[in-house]
C-alpha positions as CSV (number, residue, x, y, z in Angstrom):
1,X,-15.6,-12.7,-12.9
2,X,-16.7,-13.2,-9.2
3,X,-18.9,-10.9,-7.1
4,X,-19.1,-10.2,-3.4
5,X,-22.0,-8.6,-1.4
6,X,-21.2,-5.9,1.1
7,X,-23.7,-4.9,3.6
8,X,-23.6,-1.3,4.6
9,X,-25.8,0.7,7.1
10,X,-27.5,3.8,5.8
11,X,-24.8,6.2,6.8
12,X,-22.0,4.0,5.4
13,X,-23.9,3.7,2.1
14,X,-24.4,7.4,1.9
15,X,-20.8,8.1,2.5
16,X,-19.8,5.6,-0.2
17,X,-22.3,7.1,-2.5
18,X,-21.2,10.6,-2.1
19,X,-17.5,9.7,-2.4
20,X,-18.2,7.7,-5.6
21,X,-20.2,10.6,-7.1
22,X,-17.6,13.1,-6.1
23,X,-14.8,11.1,-7.8
24,X,-16.9,10.0,-10.8
25,X,-16.4,6.3,-10.0
26,X,-18.7,3.5,-9.4
27,X,-19.4,2.3,-5.7
28,X,-18.0,-1.1,-6.6
29,X,-14.8,0.4,-7.9
30,X,-14.4,2.5,-4.9
31,X,-14.7,-0.5,-2.6
32,X,-12.4,-2.6,-4.7
33,X,-9.8,0.2,-4.9
34,X,-9.9,0.8,-1.1
35,X,-9.5,-3.0,-0.4
36,X,-6.5,-3.3,-2.8
37,X,-4.9,-0.3,-1.2
38,X,-5.3,-1.8,2.1
39,X,-3.8,-5.1,1.0
40,X,-0.9,-3.1,-0.4
41,X,-0.3,-1.3,2.9
42,X,-0.4,-4.6,4.8
43,X,2.2,-6.0,2.5
44,X,4.3,-2.9,2.9
45,X,4.1,-3.2,6.7
46,X,5.1,-6.9,6.5
47,X,8.0,-6.2,4.3
48,X,9.2,-3.3,6.5
49,X,9.1,-5.4,9.5
50,X,11.1,-8.1,7.8
51,X,13.7,-5.7,6.5
52,X,13.9,-4.0,10.0
53,X,14.5,-7.4,11.7
54,X,17.3,-8.1,9.3
55,X,18.8,-4.7,9.9
56,X,18.7,-5.2,13.7
57,X,20.6,-8.5,13.3
58,X,23.4,-6.6,11.3
59,X,23.0,-2.9,11.6
60,X,25.0,-1.4,8.9
61,X,24.4,2.2,7.8
62,X,25.9,3.8,4.7
63,X,26.1,7.5,3.8
64,X,24.5,8.7,0.6
65,X,27.9,9.1,-1.0
66,X,28.8,5.4,-0.2
67,X,25.6,4.3,-1.7
68,X,26.3,6.3,-4.8
69,X,29.8,4.8,-5.0
70,X,28.5,1.2,-4.7
71,X,25.8,1.8,-7.3
72,X,28.4,3.3,-9.8
73,X,30.7,0.3,-9.1
74,X,27.9,-2.2,-9.5
75,X,26.4,-0.7,-12.6
76,X,29.5,-0.2,-14.4
């Protein structure tokens, strides 16, 4: 396992400490969880932008009924 040091000012440290105590988690876990959620958000944005660019190239829209029919047809 690897470790990383994070330097916080007094106010940042107190906020992190209070958050961790309130949620009954370690400060390390709080930082790790926030970092991983940020990465997931970034990945979602990249995925959305790619999908939106593809949609703009060939904008096809289906009604909910059409989607259901296609699903039923493809799933058997």
